[in-house]
N, C-alpha and C positions, 0 to 999 in steps of 0.2 A: 324740176322739169315742168314744162308748160304744155297745155293742149296745143296741138299742131306741130310740136317739136319732133324732128326726126331723131330716132334713137336706134342703137344697135346693141346686141348682146356680145359677150366675149367670144362666142363662136361665130359671129358675123351675121346673124339674122337681123334684118332691119325692118323698121316699121314706123308708124306715126302714133304719138300719144293722143288718144281720143278722150281720155278721162283722167282726172287727178282728184283723189279724195278718198273718203271712207267707203267701204263696201260692207253691206249688211253681214252681220255675224263674223266679221273679221276685224282684228285689231290694227290700228295704225293707218297710214296713208298707202294707197295703192295707185298704180298706173294702169289704165286700160289701154293696151297697145294693139292697134290693128297692124298685122304683119304684112309686108310686101307679098309674101307667099301666102295665098289664101288657104292653103292646106295646113299651115302651121297654126297651132293654138288649140285650146280646149273650149273656148267660148266664142260667142258671136256678139258680144257687147252686153250680154245679160249674165247675171249670177244669182242663183237661188230664186229665180222668178222675177227679179228686178232688172229692168233694162236701164243701163247706164249710158250707152251710146249705140249707134247703129253703124255697122261695118259698111263701108262704101264698096268694098270689093267682094262682098259675100256672094256665094253661089251655092246651089243645091249640094248638100253633102259635105260642105266645107264650113269650118267655123271661122277661121281667119284672125282670131284675136285671143289675147291672154290678159289676165290681171296679174301684174308682177310688182314686186317691191322696187322702189326707186333705185336702190343700190345694185339691182340686177342688170341695169342697162346704163349706157352712157350716151351722151349727145353724139350724133352721127354727122359727119361732114357731108355736105351736098356735093354733087358733081362739080359745080362751079368752084367750091372751096378747095376741092382736091386738086 
C-alpha cells in the first residue's frame, strides 16, 4: 500500500492511506488510514503523542482515522474504475 491509495475494509469502510511505516511502541508496518466517514476511527493521525499525519476531514469531536495492519484493508476501486 502507498500513501494516497484508496483502501477499504472487508465490511466496506473506505478511506485513504495517509501514512505507511513504523508506529512508536508497535511492531511491524502500519497504515494510517483517514476514513471517508469522519466519525470512524480511534485516532486523528497521532498515536501516543506522536503526529504521523493530519486528517483533512477532521472536525470537533471526531477522530476520523485509524492505524491498521496492511492485511486488514485492500485496494479500493474508484468510481471511474467501477
